[in-house]
C-alpha positions in Angstrom: 42.3 123.7 -2.3 43.4 123.8 1.1 40.1 123.4 2.4 39.4 120.2 0.1 42.6 119.0 1.2 41.6 118.9 4.7 38.7 117.4 4.3 39.6 114.6 2.6 42.5 114.2 5.2 39.5 114.0 7.7 37.7 111.7 5.7 40.7 109.4 5.5 41.3 109.9 9.1 38.0 108.8 10.4 37.7 105.9 7.9 41.0 104.8 9.6 39.7 105.1 12.8 36.4 102.9 11.9 38.5 99.9 10.6 40.8 99.9 13.6 37.8 100.2 15.8 36.2 97.7 14.0 39.1 95.4 13.7 40.2 95.9 17.2 36.2 95.0 18.1 36.2 91.0 16.3 35.8 88.5 18.5 37.9 86.2 19.0 37.2 81.9 18.8 38.1 81.8 22.3 35.1 83.7 23.9 33.7 83.8 27.6 30.3 83.8 28.4 28.3 84.9 31.1 24.4 83.9 32.2 22.4 86.1 34.9 18.8 85.6 35.8 17.7 89.1 37.5 14.6 87.9 38.0 12.6 90.8 40.4 16.3 93.0 40.4 16.4 96.4 39.2 19.7 97.8 38.0 20.4 101.2 38.5 23.1 103.8 37.6 26.6 103.8 39.4 25.7 106.6 41.7 25.0 107.8 45.4 21.9 106.1 45.1 23.0 102.5 43.4 21.7 99.4 44.8 23.8 96.4 46.3 23.0 94.3 42.9 24.1 96.9 40.8 27.5 97.6 42.7 27.9 93.8 42.6 26.8 93.2 38.8 29.7 95.9 38.1 32.0 94.3 40.2 31.6 90.7 38.6 31.8 92.5 35.2 34.8 93.4 35.6 36.3 90.6 37.1 34.8 88.1 35.1 35.5 90.5 31.3 33.1 89.0 29.4 33.0 88.9 25.3 29.0 87.6 25.6 26.4 88.2 27.8 23.1 86.2 28.5 20.7 88.0 30.4 17.1 86.4 31.4 13.9 88.0 33.2 15.3 91.7 32.8 12.6 94.8 32.7 13.0 96.0 29.5 15.8 97.5 27.3 16.7 100.5 29.3 17.7 98.2 32.1 20.1 96.4 29.4 21.2 99.5 28.4 22.7 100.3 31.8 24.0 97.0 32.4 25.9 97.6 29.4 27.1 100.9 31.1 28.5 98.9 34.1 31.3 97.4 31.5 32.7 99.8 29.0 33.0 97.7 25.4 29.6 96.0 26.2 26.6 97.0 23.7 23.0 95.4 23.7 22.3 93.3 20.6 19.6 92.3 21.1 16.2 92.2 23.9 12.7 91.2 23.7 9.2 92.9 24.5 7.3 90.2 25.4 4.2 90.7 26.6 3.1 89.7 30.1 -0.4 89.4 31.8 -2.0 91.8 33.6 -0.6 92.5 36.7 2.5 90.6 36.3 6.0 92.1 36.0 7.7 92.6 32.7 10.2 89.8 32.1 12.7 90.1 29.0 15.6 88.2 27.9 18.7 90.2 25.8 22.1 89.7 24.8 24.8 91.5 25.1 28.3 91.5 23.7 31.7 93.3 22.7 31.1 93.7 19.0 27.8 94.3 16.9 25.6 91.4 15.6 25.6 90.4 11.9 21.6 89.8 12.5 19.6 89.2 15.6 15.5 88.6 16.3 13.6 87.5 19.2 10.9 84.9 19.3 8.3 84.2 21.8 7.4 80.6 23.1 3.6 81.1 24.2 1.9 84.0 24.8 1.4 86.1 27.9 4.3 83.4 29.8 7.2 85.3 29.3 8.7 82.3 27.6 10.9 82.8 24.2 14.6 83.3 23.4 16.6 85.9 21.7 19.1 85.1 19.4 22.4 87.0 17.5 24.8 85.9 15.3 28.4 87.2 15.8 31.3 86.7 13.6 34.1 84.8 15.9 37.1 85.0 14.2 36.7 83.5 11.1 33.3 81.6 12.5 30.2 82.5 12.9 28.7 82.1 15.7 24.7 81.7 16.9 23.8 82.3 20.5 20.5 82.0 21.9 19.6 83.6 25.7 16.7 81.0 26.4 14.2 82.0 29.0 11.9 79.4 30.5 10.1 78.4 33.8 8.1 75.2 33.8 8.3 74.2 30.3 11.8 73.1 29.2 11.7 70.8 27.0 9.1 72.4 25.0 10.9 75.6 25.0 14.4 73.4 23.8 12.2 72.0 21.7 11.0 75.5 20.3 15.4 76.3 20.0 16.2 73.3 18.0 13.6 74.1 15.3 15.0 77.1 14.9 18.7 75.5 15.2 17.2 73.3 12.0 16.1 76.8 10.0 19.5 78.3 10.7 21.4 75.4 9.2 19.6 76.0 5.7 20.8 79.4 5.3 22.4 79.4 2.4 24.3 82.8 4.0 24.5 83.8 7.3 24.6 79.9 8.3 26.0 79.5 12.0 28.9 76.9 12.0 29.1 76.7 16.1 26.0 77.6 18.3 25.6 78.0 22.3 22.6 78.1 24.2 22.3 79.7 27.6 19.7 79.5 30.0 17.8 77.4 33.1 15.2 74.4 32.9 16.5 73.2 29.5 15.7 69.8 28.1 18.6 67.5 28.8 17.5 64.4 26.3 16.2 66.6 23.5 19.3 68.9 23.2 22.1 65.5 23.9 20.0 64.2 20.8 20.8 66.8 18.5 24.5 67.0 19.1 24.7 69.7 21.6 26.8 69.1 24.9 27.0 70.6 28.3 29.3 70.4 31.1 28.2 71.1 34.8 29.1 73.9 36.8 30.8 73.6 40.4 27.9 74.6 42.3 27.0 72.8 44.9 24.0 70.0 44.0 21.3 71.7 46.3 22.0 75.2 45.6 19.6 77.1 43.6 21.6 77.2 40.4 19.8 75.9 37.3 21.6 78.1 34.7 24.0 76.1 32.1 25.4 76.3 28.6 25.0 73.7 25.8 27.4 73.9 23.1 27.3 72.6 19.8 30.4 72.1 17.3 32.3 74.3 19.9 34.6 73.0 23.0 34.1 73.9 26.5 38.1 75.1 27.8 37.1 74.9 31.5 34.4 74.1 34.1 31.8 76.7 34.6 32.0 78.5 37.7 29.1 80.0 39.5 29.0 82.9 41.3 26.8 84.5 43.5 25.5 88.2 43.6 24.1 90.1 46.0 21.1 90.9 45.8 20.3 88.3 43.3 18.5 85.2 43.8 19.8 82.9 41.3 24.1 83.2 40.7 25.2 83.9 37.9 27.4 81.1 35.8 30.8 82.0 34.1 32.7 79.7 31.4 35.3 80.3 28.2 34.2 78.0 25.2 36.5 77.7 22.3 34.2 78.0 19.0 36.7 76.4 16.8 36.8 73.2 18.4 34.1 70.7 17.8 34.9 68.6 21.5 35.4 69.8 24.5 39.2 69.9 26.1 39.9 67.2 28.2 40.5 69.1 31.2 37.1 71.2 31.3 35.4 68.4 33.5 38.4 69.1 36.1 39.7 72.4 35.4 37.9 75.4 36.9 37.5 78.8 36.0 40.0 81.5 37.2 39.9 84.9 36.9 42.9 87.4 36.7 44.8 87.4 39.8 43.6 84.1 41.3 45.7 81.3 41.8 44.9 77.6 41.1 44.2 74.8 44.0 46.7 72.5 45.3 46.9 69.6 43.2 45.1 67.5 46.0 42.0 69.5 46.1 41.9 69.4 42.0 42.2 65.5 42.0 40.6 64.4 45.0 38.1 65.4 47.5 39.5 66.0 51.2 38.7 62.7 52.9 36.6 62.3 55.9 38.5 60.5 58.7 36.1 57.8 60.3 36.2 57.6 64.3 38.4 54.1 63.8 40.6 55.7 61.3 41.1 58.5 64.0 41.8 55.7 66.7 44.0 53.5 64.7 46.3 55.5 62.7 49.1 57.4 64.9 50.1 60.9 64.7 53.2 61.1 62.3 55.8 63.0 63.5 58.4 64.3 61.2 62.4 64.4 61.8 63.9 67.9 60.7 67.4 67.8 59.2 68.7 69.7 62.4 67.5 66.8 64.7 69.0 64.3 62.3 72.6 66.5 62.2 72.4 66.8 66.1 72.1 63.6 66.4 74.7 62.7 64.1 77.1 64.8 66.0 76.3 63.3 69.4 76.5 59.9 67.8 80.1 60.4 66.7 80.9 61.9 70.1 80.1 59.2 72.1 81.8 56.9 69.9 85.1 58.5 70.1 84.7 58.5 73.7 84.1 54.8 73.6 87.1 53.7 71.6 89.0 56.0 74.1 87.8 54.0 76.7 88.0 50.7 75.1 92.0 51.3 74.1 92.4 52.4 77.9 90.9 49.3 79.0 93.2 47.3 76.4 96.4 49.0 78.2 94.9 48.3 81.4 94.5 44.9 80.6 98.1 44.4 78.9 99.3 46.0 82.2 97.4 43.7 84.4 96.8 40.1 82.8 94.6 39.3 86.1 91.7 41.9 84.7 88.5 39.8 84.3 88.4 38.8 80.2 84.5 39.9 80.3 84.8 43.5 82.2 85.2 45.3 78.8 81.6 43.7 77.5 80.0 44.4 80.5 81.3 47.9 80.6 77.7 50.2 81.6 78.6 53.0 79.5 79.2 50.6 76.3 75.9 49.0 77.3 73.9 52.0 77.7 74.9 53.6 74.3 73.8 50.7 72.4 70.4 50.4 74.2 70.2 54.4 73.4 71.4 53.6 69.7 68.7 50.7 69.5 66.0 52.9 70.8 66.6 55.9 68.3 66.8 53.2 65.4 63.7 51.6 66.1 61.9 54.8 67.0 63.2 56.0 63.1 61.8 52.4 61.4 58.7 52.8 63.1 58.4 56.3 62.0 59.9 55.6 58.4 57.3 52.7 58.2 54.0 54.9 59.4 55.4 57.5 56.7 55.0 54.3 54.0 51.8 53.6 54.9 50.3 57.0 54.7 51.6 57.8 51.5 50.4 54.0 50.2 47.0 55.3 51.7 47.1 58.6 49.9 48.2 57.2 46.4 45.6 54.6 46.7 43.3 57.1 47.3 44.3 59.2 44.4 44.0 55.9 42.4 40.6 55.5 43.1 39.6 59.4 42.4 41.6 59.2 38.7 39.4 56.2 37.9 36.5 57.2 39.1 37.1 60.8 36.7 37.9 58.2 33.9 34.5 56.3 34.1 32.5 59.3 34.2 34.0 60.4 31.3 33.9 57.6 29.4 30.0 57.2 30.4 29.6 60.7 28.9 31.5 59.8 25.7 29.4 56.9 26.1 26.0 59.1 26.2 27.4 61.1 22.9 27.9 58.3 21.0 24.7 56.5 21.4 23.2 60.6 21.0 25.1 60.4 17.7 24.6 57.3 16.4 20.5 57.9 17.1 20.8 61.2 15.4 22.2 59.5 12.5 19.2 56.8 12.2 17.1 59.7 12.4 18.5 61.5 9.7 18.9 58.8 7.4 15.1 58.0 7.6 14.3 61.5 7.4 16.6 61.2 4.1 14.6 58.6 2.1 11.9 60.7 2.8 13.2 64.0 2.1 12.9 66.5 -1.4 15.8 66.5 -3.6 17.0 70.1 -2.4 16.9 68.9 1.3 18.9 65.6 0.5 22.2 67.1 0.2 21.8 69.2 3.3 20.8 65.9 5.1 24.0 64.0 3.8 26.4 66.8 5.1 24.5 66.7 8.4 25.2 62.6 8.8 28.9 63.2 7.3 29.3 65.6 9.7 28.0 63.3 12.8 29.9 60.2 11.4 32.9 61.9 11.9 31.7 63.3 15.4 31.5 59.6 16.3 34.6 58.8 14.9 36.3 61.0 16.9 34.2 60.1 20.1 35.2 56.7 19.7 38.9 57.5 19.4 38.7 59.5 22.6 37.1 56.9 24.0 39.5 54.3 23.4 42.4 56.8 24.1 40.7 57.2 27.8 40.1 53.6 28.5 43.7 53.0 27.6 
């Protein structure tokens, strides 16, 4: 009896721990994604012989703390296991095993996450080229999230079309249909993805940088601008971003706010709103140096002025007494008093200097306000152009679906009608957002 009770207690305890672990491992709706291209990089275990790339990747994973990691051009599944061990909590959801040409280095794509996948698979786009994708369906809060790690070299548009065809198949699933989709990779076809309702936000990498990776999301919104991070020993920088799978559109500040890691502070407002102005040689000559008058200097000048005024009034009273006692004293002697004239000239000089300093400060403030206004107007113009492009893509997609609806079978008509309704809702929301930002 005691043994049965003990066995039952152990079983209940194990089930409770399993339930708690599964509940704690479930991913939230707001997720952090990391994409990294490891072409030609060897990942080693963290011991005395670990290379710089392994150490730097460990430091990046600890600092970014991603929920989902996309890896391209990795050697094999064992290498993905070593990457997962660099950050406790990560697990390998899937890794490809694409065939390569004779003498070529193995090149695989994989997905790692902090929770298990509902289902996953990989597919090769063209045999022997190494181009393909890895897919995983993950539970993110109450929603199902589909993620693609796309690996392609010089065939970006064709690879994107292949992934979009896979997305169409997923949307026809009766069960395990993803409600939000995120695609990560390099050389993605922008026109094809944009017409299919996907949106992206450019990273903070310079225009001429080797960063080619990017994120595309459908029925999910970016929370911050993707951040590009260089890794020692890796030719292509990694990219990190935060995405909310519960929102259809990106945050209004996703194009401006940079992603921050724990312990980092945001940049000053001037740096966020505008770029650092470059002074031309003419401005450097014309604009005089601005001098600020501290409070201590103002107090000292005030005390000195009161003291001198006291002396002047005392001298004036003494002069009046002298004039009363001596009526023959010239009448203009008090007006031509050298102390009085010198004091007036000194006050006039200080007053004019202060007026000139205030004028310079006012001109500088007006110039700065004009520069900020122009920067904000430029940002609003870019956002309006982006919204117009999204509205045009939605309308083109609706037209294509309506043409497909007339030729579709009875089983697919309901699905196409549902897609048309969703796209019309997106168009209405995009137009409302466009009107709001325009006003």
